[in-house]
C-alpha positions in Angstrom: 0.0 0.0 0.1 1.3 3.5 -1.0 2.1 5.9 1.9 -0.4 8.7 2.1 1.2 12.2 1.6 0.8 14.8 4.3 -0.9 17.1 1.8 -3.5 14.5 1.0 -4.1 13.9 4.6 -4.5 17.6 5.4 -7.0 18.0 2.5 -9.4 15.8 4.5 -9.1 18.0 7.6 -12.3 20.1 8.5 -12.5 23.9 8.0 -13.4 24.4 11.6 -12.7 22.4 14.7 -14.5 23.9 17.7 -13.7 27.6 17.7 -10.6 27.2 15.5 -10.6 28.1 11.7 -8.3 26.4 9.3 -5.8 28.1 7.1 -4.2 27.0 3.9 -2.2 23.8 3.5 1.5 24.7 3.0 4.1 22.5 1.2 7.9 23.0 1.1 9.0 22.1 -2.3 10.4 18.8 -1.4 8.3 15.5 -0.5 10.6 14.7 2.5 9.6 18.1 4.1 6.0 17.2 4.0 3.3 19.7 4.7 1.6 21.8 7.3 -1.8 23.1 8.1 -2.7 25.8 10.6 -5.7 26.5 12.8 -6.2 29.8 14.4 -8.5 31.4 16.9 -9.7 35.0 17.2 -7.5 35.6 20.3 -4.4 35.3 18.1 -3.7 31.6 18.9 -2.1 29.7 16.0 -1.7 25.9 16.1 0.4 24.5 13.1 0.6 20.9 12.5 3.5 19.6 10.5 3.9 16.1 9.1 7.1 14.9 7.3 9.5 12.1 7.0 12.8 13.6 5.9 13.0 10.9 3.3 13.1 8.0 5.9 11.2 4.9 5.0 10.4 4.0 8.5 10.0 6.3 11.6 9.3 4.6 15.0 6.2 5.7 16.8 6.9 7.7 19.9 9.8 9.8 21.2 12.8 7.6 21.4 14.1 7.4 17.8 17.1 9.4 16.7 15.1 11.1 13.9 12.5 12.4 16.3 15.2 13.7 18.7 16.8 15.4 15.8 13.5 16.9 14.7 13.0 18.4 18.2 16.5 19.8 18.2 15.9 21.5 14.9 12.5 22.9 16.0 14.0 24.3 19.0 16.6 26.1 16.9 13.8 27.3 14.6 12.1 29.4 17.4 15.3 31.2 18.1 15.7 31.8 14.3 12.2 33.3 14.4 13.4 35.5 17.3 16.3 36.7 15.1 13.9 37.6 12.3 11.8 39.7 14.7 8.7 37.5 15.2 9.6 37.1 18.9 11.7 38.8 21.4 12.8 38.0 25.0 12.3 34.3 24.5 12.9 32.2 27.6 12.7 28.4 28.0 9.9 27.4 30.4 9.9 23.7 30.4 11.1 20.6 28.6 9.2 17.4 29.3 7.2 14.6 27.8 3.5 14.8 27.6 0.7 12.3 26.8 -2.3 12.9 24.6 -5.2 10.4 24.4 -5.9 9.6 20.7 -8.8 7.2 20.6 -7.8 4.2 22.4 -4.1 5.0 22.5 -1.9 7.3 24.5 0.7 9.3 22.3 3.7 10.4 24.0 5.2 13.7 22.7 8.3 15.6 23.4 7.3 19.1 24.6 9.2 22.3 24.9 7.6 25.7 26.0 8.9 29.1 25.7 7.6 32.5 26.9 8.3 35.7 25.0 6.9 38.8 23.3 5.4 38.5 19.8 5.5 41.7 17.6 4.4 39.6 14.6 0.9 41.2 14.4 2.1 44.8 15.1 1.4 44.8 18.9 3.5 43.5 21.7 1.7 40.5 22.9 3.0 38.3 25.8 2.9 34.8 24.3 3.7 31.2 25.1 5.1 29.0 22.3 4.7 25.3 22.7 6.4 22.7 20.6 5.4 19.0 20.5 7.2 16.4 18.5 6.7 12.6 18.1 7.0 9.8 15.6 3.5 8.7 14.3 2.9 6.0 11.7 6.2 6.5 9.8 6.0 10.3 10.0 7.5 13.0 12.2 4.5 14.9 13.8 5.3 18.3 15.0 2.9 20.8 16.5 3.7 24.4 17.2 1.3 26.4 19.3 1.7 30.1 19.7 -0.9 31.6 22.1 -1.4 34.7 24.3 0.1 33.9 27.7 -3.4 34.2 29.2 -5.0 31.9 26.4 -7.4 29.0 27.0 -5.0 26.1 27.2 -7.8 23.6 27.7 -9.3 24.4 24.3 -5.8 24.0 22.7 -5.1 20.5 24.3 -8.6 19.5 23.0 -7.7 20.7 19.5 -4.4 18.9 19.5 -6.0 15.6 20.7 -8.5 16.0 17.8 -5.8 16.7 15.2 -3.6 13.8 16.4 -6.6 11.4 16.5 -7.5 12.4 12.9 -3.9 11.8 11.6 -3.6 8.4 13.4 -6.9 7.2 12.0 -6.1 8.4 8.5 -2.6 6.6 8.6 -3.9 3.3 10.1 
């Protein structure tokens, strides 16, 4: 059976999940870089889901594989690159841990890193939290970046992430 592409998977995602609205699917010019899809909320919360395989034929589920560890390290560098480009300032690491998400009948463990800072991306100085989640899922690297106001509704975001992860897992099964 041929592997489903991230772009084709994301085409089946709904235009709205709870109060979050979908943006465009984005590809990166190379199959191994996969695709991303973003959901946003009126309070300036953005949840971007990335699915890619870096050209690997097999990626172990979970957080222990070398490729997932490397993906996390690269994503951590990316946020500081965004700071150099002026999207954030005063970034500070808050936590690094592993978190669990219930996806249907399974529990998915993800590497998590959280940062606080100020976002000037929309023209106003907004205190934000930027969360990064990374795991291996059904032969893909699954990365989620959440940028939200520091006083944002975290419960709704966790619910959205669980819905997105469940949808991907069911489509790849």
